[in-house]
C-alpha positions in Angstrom: -13.0 11.3 17.6 -10.3 9.3 15.8 -6.9 10.9 15.1 -7.5 10.3 11.4 -9.0 11.9 8.3 -7.9 15.5 8.1 -6.8 16.9 4.8 -4.5 19.9 4.3 -3.7 21.5 1.1 -1.4 24.4 0.1 -1.7 26.1 -3.3 1.4 27.5 -5.0 1.8 29.0 -8.4 4.7 28.4 -10.8 7.4 25.8 -10.5 9.3 24.3 -7.6 12.9 22.9 -7.4 13.3 19.6 -5.6 16.9 18.6 -4.8 17.4 14.9 -4.1 20.5 13.5 -2.3 21.4 11.4 -5.4 21.5 14.6 -7.4 18.2 14.1 -9.2 16.9 17.6 -9.9 13.3 18.1 -11.1 11.2 21.2 -11.6 7.5 20.1 -11.8 4.9 22.6 -13.0 2.1 22.9 -10.6 -0.9 25.0 -9.5 -2.1 23.0 -6.5 0.2 20.7 -4.5 0.4 19.0 -1.2 3.5 19.3 1.0 5.1 16.6 3.0 8.4 16.3 4.8 10.6 13.3 4.2 12.2 11.8 7.3 15.8 12.2 6.1 15.5 16.0 6.2 15.0 16.8 2.5 11.7 18.0 1.1 9.3 16.6 -1.4 6.3 18.2 -3.2 3.7 15.7 -4.4 0.7 16.1 -6.7 -2.8 17.1 -5.6 -4.7 14.0 -4.5 -2.4 12.7 -1.8 -3.5 13.6 1.7 -2.0 14.3 5.1 -4.3 12.3 7.2 -3.5 13.0 10.8 -4.7 15.8 13.1 -1.1 16.8 13.8 -0.3 17.0 10.1 1.7 13.8 10.2 1.4 11.4 7.3 3.2 9.2 4.8 5.4 10.9 2.2 4.3 10.0 -1.3 7.2 9.8 -3.7 6.1 11.4 -6.9 9.1 10.0 -8.8 7.6 6.5 -8.4 5.2 5.4 -11.1 3.2 2.2 -11.7 2.1 0.6 -14.9 -0.9 -1.5 -13.7 -1.4 -3.6 -16.8 2.1 -5.0 -16.7 2.6 -4.6 -13.0 5.8 -2.5 -13.5 7.1 0.1 -11.1 9.6 2.8 -12.2 11.6 5.4 -10.4 12.4 8.3 -12.8 11.7 5.8 -15.6 14.1 3.2 -14.2 12.4 -0.1 -13.5 12.3 -1.3 -9.9 11.1 -4.8 -8.8 7.9 -5.1 -6.8 7.6 -6.9 -3.5 5.7 -9.8 -5.2 8.1 -10.0 -8.1 11.0 -10.5 -5.6 9.0 -13.1 -3.6 8.0 -15.0 -6.8 11.6 -15.1 -8.0 12.8 -16.4 -4.7 10.1 -19.1 -4.5 8.4 -17.5 -1.5 5.1 -16.6 -3.2 2.3 -18.8 -4.3 2.7 -20.4 -7.7 -0.2 -20.6 -10.1 1.7 -22.3 -13.0 -0.8 -25.1 -13.2 -3.8 -22.9 -13.4 -5.1 -22.0 -16.9 -4.4 -18.4 -18.0 -8.0 -17.5 -18.6 -8.9 -18.4 -15.0 -5.9 -16.4 -13.6 -6.9 -13.4 -15.7 -10.5 -13.5 -14.4 -9.3 -13.9 -10.8 -7.0 -10.9 -11.4 -9.9 -8.8 -12.8 -12.0 -9.7 -9.7 -9.2 -8.8 -7.3 -8.6 -5.5 -9.1 -12.2 -4.6 -8.9 -12.4 -5.4 -5.2 -9.4 -3.3 -4.5 -10.8 -0.4 -6.6 -14.0 -0.4 -4.5 -12.1 -0.7 -1.2 -9.9 2.2 -2.2 -13.0 4.3 -3.0 -14.4 3.5 0.4 -11.1 4.4 2.2 -10.6 7.7 0.3 -14.2 8.9 -0.3 -16.1 7.3 2.5 -18.3 5.5 -0.1 -20.1 2.9 2.0 -22.2 1.7 -0.9 -19.4 -0.4 -2.2 -21.1 -0.7 -5.6 -19.7 -2.7 -8.5 -21.0 -3.9 -11.8 -19.1 -7.1 -11.4 -21.3 -9.7 -9.7 -18.4 -11.9 -8.9 -16.5 -9.1 -7.2 -19.7 -8.1 -5.4 -19.7 -11.5 -3.6 -16.3 -10.7 -2.1 -17.4 -7.3 -1.0 -20.1 -8.8 1.1 -17.4 -9.9 3.5 -15.7 -6.5 3.3 -19.0 -4.8 4.3 -19.2 -7.1 7.3 -15.7 -6.2 8.3 -16.1 -2.4 8.1 -19.4 -2.5 9.9 -17.6 -3.6 13.0 -16.2 -0.1 13.2 -12.8 -1.1 14.5 -10.8 0.2 11.5 -10.2 3.8 10.4 -8.4 4.2 7.1 -5.5 6.6 6.9 -4.0 5.7 3.5 -5.1 3.3 0.7 -3.3 2.0 -2.3 -0.2 3.9 -1.4 2.8 3.2 -3.6 6.3 3.5 -2.0 9.8 2.3 -2.6 13.1 1.7 -0.9 15.9 3.6 -2.7 18.6 1.6 -1.0 17.3 -2.0 -1.1 15.6 -1.1 -4.4 12.1 -2.5 -4.4 8.6 -1.0 -4.5 5.1 -2.0 -3.5 1.5 -0.9 -3.2 0.0 -1.1 0.3 -3.7 -1.7 0.3 -4.7 -0.1 3.6 -2.8 1.8 6.3 -5.0 2.8 9.3 -5.9 2.8 12.9 -7.4 -0.2 14.6 -7.9 -0.3 18.4 -5.8 2.8 18.7 -2.8 1.2 17.0 -1.3 1.8 13.6 -1.7 -1.2 11.2 -1.2 -2.4 7.6 -4.0 -4.5 6.0 -3.3 -6.4 2.9 -6.6 -7.4 1.2 -6.6 -10.8 -0.4 -9.1 -12.5 -2.7 -7.2 -15.7 -3.4 -8.8 -19.1 -2.7 -6.3 -19.9 0.0 -4.3 -17.6 2.2 -0.5 -18.2 2.1 0.3 -17.2 5.6 4.1 -17.3 5.3 4.0 -15.1 2.1 1.7 -12.6 4.0 4.4 -12.3 6.7 7.2 -11.5 4.2 5.0 -9.2 2.1 3.7 -7.1 5.0 7.2 -6.9 6.6 8.4 -5.4 3.3 5.5 -2.9 3.4 6.3 -2.1 7.0 9.9 -1.2 6.1 8.6 1.1 3.3 6.3 2.9 5.8 9.2 3.2 8.2 11.1 5.0 5.4 8.4 7.3 4.2 6.2 7.7 7.4 8.5 7.5 10.4 6.7 10.4 12.1 3.4 8.6 11.7 4.8 5.4 13.3 6.3 7.5 16.1 2.9 9.2 16.7 1.4 5.7 17.3 4.1 4.7 19.8 6.6 3.3 17.4 4.5 0.1 16.8 2.7 -1.1 13.7 0.6 -4.2 13.3 0.5 -6.3 10.1 -2.6 -8.1 8.9 -4.2 -9.8 5.9 -8.0 -9.5 5.3 -9.0 -12.6 3.4 -12.2 -12.1 1.4 -13.9 -15.1 -0.2 -16.5 -15.6 -3.0 -19.0 -16.9 -0.4 -19.1 -13.5 1.3 -17.1 -14.7 4.3 -13.9 -13.0 5.6 -11.1 -13.9 8.0 -8.3 -11.9 9.6 -4.7 -13.1 9.8 -2.1 -11.4 11.9 1.5 -11.6 10.8 3.7 -11.2 13.9 6.8 -13.3 13.2 9.8 -11.0 13.9 11.9 -13.0 11.4 9.7 -12.0 8.4 11.7 -8.9 7.5 15.0 -10.9 7.6 13.5 -13.5 5.3 12.3 -10.9 2.8 15.8 -9.4 2.7 17.1 -12.9 1.9 14.6 -13.2 -0.9 15.7 -9.8 -2.2 19.4 -11.0 -2.2 18.4 -14.1 -4.1 16.5 -12.0 -6.6 19.5 -9.7 -7.1 21.7 -12.7 -7.6 
């Protein structure tokens, strides 16, 4: 039996006071909440729907103060805008440019990508192996994903998890965090025509740092090591796996962040 997929929930009536180190003070109303412990020693309560997914009750803290506006791809922390990983990389010129591609093609590609991610998230959170979609174009990409999960090597722990770094000030959504070959790993799902391997390295390194901030206990449980991958799905139903293992990736992302911040 894998270490994964255990849900714990505690029910509390009334309100709770959450004291943050930066003096933010919130009192959310709640009836059913999940409890996590943040690695710096202060405590966070997050809304129902986020799960502790380890048999020892170890998971990734979900910061409820972080919100995401999907249509405009904008993250906010307590209503203050915070740049995304991809925004930082685009501004620094380290992310693929699609300036020459007509807007209607980009919009359609984004719709397909969003639908693929929606179905992947449903599989990860609900165990929905049907992978059904009404979008025939997205269905073609999901053929490859079905082939991948049928191998039985990956167990999801978290999906579409949104985290941020309060010090370096960036945020991102991690497609999949899970266990593969008894090791903790990140998988970024891609539906682009070509895979930008250098961008994948920086992007997943930024995500690894976020998990280190909000899930240090989980990383420690897996021996202090986390692998980084991209799962590239294509419209022909094929898939490929890319491993990002360049130790300089994180340093280059921090340089991109410095360029972004001017």
